[in-house]
C-alpha positions in Angstrom: -53.6 28.8 -61.6 -55.0 28.1 -58.1 -58.6 27.0 -57.9 -60.6 29.4 -55.8 -64.2 28.3 -56.5 -65.6 26.4 -53.5 -66.0 22.7 -53.6 -68.4 21.6 -50.8 -69.3 18.0 -50.1 -72.2 17.5 -47.7 -72.3 14.0 -46.2 -74.2 12.3 -43.4 -76.3 9.3 -42.6 -79.4 8.6 -44.8 -82.3 10.7 -43.7 -80.3 13.4 -42.0 -81.6 16.1 -44.4 -78.9 16.5 -47.1 -81.4 16.9 -49.9 -83.5 19.3 -47.8 -80.4 21.3 -47.1 -79.5 21.5 -50.8 -83.0 22.7 -51.6 -82.9 25.3 -48.9 -79.5 26.6 -50.0 -80.6 26.7 -53.7 -83.7 28.6 -52.7 -81.7 31.1 -50.7 -79.2 31.8 -53.4 -81.9 32.9 -56.0 -79.2 32.2 -58.6 -80.1 31.5 -62.2 -76.5 30.6 -63.0 -76.7 27.2 -61.4 -77.3 23.8 -62.8 -77.6 20.3 -61.6 -80.0 17.9 -60.1 -81.4 16.5 -56.9 -82.9 13.2 -56.0 -86.2 12.3 -54.4 -87.8 9.1 -53.1 -90.7 7.5 -55.0 -93.2 6.2 -52.6 -96.3 4.0 -53.1 -98.6 3.2 -50.1 -96.0 4.6 -47.7 -93.3 2.3 -49.0 -90.2 3.5 -50.9 -90.3 1.9 -54.4 -87.6 3.9 -56.1 -85.8 7.2 -56.7 -86.2 10.0 -59.2 -83.9 12.6 -60.4 -85.1 16.2 -60.9 -83.1 18.8 -62.7 -83.3 22.4 -61.6 -85.1 23.3 -64.9 -87.9 21.0 -63.7 -87.3 18.0 -65.9 -87.6 14.7 -64.0 -87.2 11.0 -64.6 -86.8 7.7 -62.8 -83.3 6.8 -61.6 -84.1 3.5 -59.9 -87.2 1.5 -59.2 -88.2 -1.9 -57.8 -90.1 -2.6 -61.1 -87.3 -1.6 -63.4 -85.5 -4.3 -65.3 -81.8 -3.5 -65.5 -78.4 -5.2 -65.3 -77.5 -2.5 -62.8 -79.0 -3.1 -59.4 -78.7 -1.6 -55.9 -80.5 -3.8 -53.5 -84.0 -4.4 -55.0 -83.8 -1.4 -57.3 -83.0 -1.6 -61.0 -81.2 1.5 -62.2 -81.8 3.4 -65.5 -78.3 4.4 -66.4 -79.2 5.3 -70.0 -81.9 7.8 -69.0 -79.6 9.3 -66.4 -76.7 9.6 -68.9 -78.9 11.3 -71.5 -80.9 13.6 -69.3 -78.7 14.5 -66.2 -75.0 14.0 -66.9 -74.9 16.6 -69.7 -75.8 19.3 -67.1 -72.5 18.6 -65.4 -70.3 19.3 -68.5 -68.2 22.3 -67.5 -67.2 22.9 -71.2 -70.8 23.4 -72.3 -72.3 25.2 -69.3 -72.0 28.9 -68.3 -73.3 27.9 -64.8 -71.3 29.4 -61.8 -72.5 26.7 -59.4 -73.0 23.0 -60.1 -75.4 21.1 -57.7 -75.1 17.3 -57.4 -77.5 15.4 -55.2 -76.0 12.8 -54.9 -72.7 11.1 -55.4 -73.9 7.6 -54.3 -73.9 4.0 -55.4 -76.7 4.3 -57.8 -75.3 7.3 -59.7 -71.8 5.8 -59.8 -73.0 3.0 -62.1 -72.7 5.7 -64.8 -69.2 6.0 -66.1 -70.2 9.3 -67.8 -71.3 10.6 -64.4 -68.0 9.5 -62.7 -66.0 11.3 -65.4 -68.2 14.4 -65.3 -67.8 14.7 -61.5 -64.0 14.2 -61.7 -63.7 16.9 -64.3 -66.0 19.2 -62.4 -64.0 18.8 -59.1 -60.8 19.6 -61.0 -62.3 22.7 -62.7 -62.6 26.3 -61.6 -66.3 26.0 -61.1 -68.1 26.0 -57.7 -69.6 22.7 -56.7 -72.1 21.8 -53.9 -72.7 18.0 -53.8 -74.0 15.5 -51.4 -72.0 12.3 -51.1 -72.7 9.0 -49.3 -70.9 8.7 -46.0 -69.5 5.3 -46.9 -68.4 3.8 -50.1 -65.5 3.1 -52.4 -64.6 4.2 -55.9 -65.8 7.8 -56.7 -67.5 8.1 -53.3 -64.1 7.8 -51.5 -62.2 9.6 -54.2 -64.1 12.8 -54.2 -63.3 13.3 -50.5 -59.6 13.4 -51.3 -59.6 16.2 -53.9 -57.5 19.3 -52.9 -59.5 22.2 -51.5 -62.6 20.1 -50.8 -64.6 21.2 -47.8 -66.4 18.2 -46.3 -69.3 19.0 -43.9 -71.1 16.2 -42.0 -74.7 17.0 -41.5 -76.8 15.7 -38.7 -80.0 16.8 -37.0 -78.2 18.8 -34.3 -76.0 20.8 -36.7 -78.4 21.3 -39.6 -79.0 25.0 -39.2 -75.4 25.8 -38.6 -74.3 23.8 -41.5 -76.7 25.4 -43.9 -75.7 28.8 -42.6 -72.0 28.0 -43.2 -72.6 26.8 -46.8 -74.6 30.0 -47.5 -71.8 32.1 -46.1 -69.3 30.3 -48.4 -71.5 30.7 -51.4 -72.7 34.3 -50.6 -70.7 35.7 -53.6 -73.2 33.8 -55.9 -76.3 35.5 -54.6 -78.1 37.5 -57.2 -79.6 40.9 -56.3 -83.3 41.1 -55.6 -85.5 43.3 -57.8 -84.7 46.4 -55.8 -81.0 45.8 -56.3 -80.1 44.6 -52.8 -78.6 41.1 -52.2 -81.3 38.7 -50.9 -80.9 37.4 -47.4 
């Protein structure tokens, strides 16, 4: 059976607006049959001190922080793999979810410390589910591997193509839009 559900990877340099684009797209879809997470910087006194994960159901937790003691480190950040595995990775289980769209922000070095996350992403990309994910522009392991899956559409985001890229993703995912209260598709 041919896989028809779109698999979109959004990549670009840090700070180009990948997470902002994901949030704009999710808001435009108004779809309750999506699941996943996004990441957000933790800042103290205008200084980045870590990253948090936030599920689309509102649950949140710390993914990495300068004060976190962990055998898993990226730069000066300790990484909480156990919390991520328990609270986020189950959302990506295609066998247990009735979601039509899986959102992953992001497939990056920090997240790839989790073997469960790596397996979940591999399974998801081989499934018949729609996926919208951000992925680091550079990297090895899963970061490089996901870009080689069949039928993957890779879009590179930058400040000059932001609006066009968001519009293209919304066009691809238009079939997932839910009707508004008056029965028309939302714009």
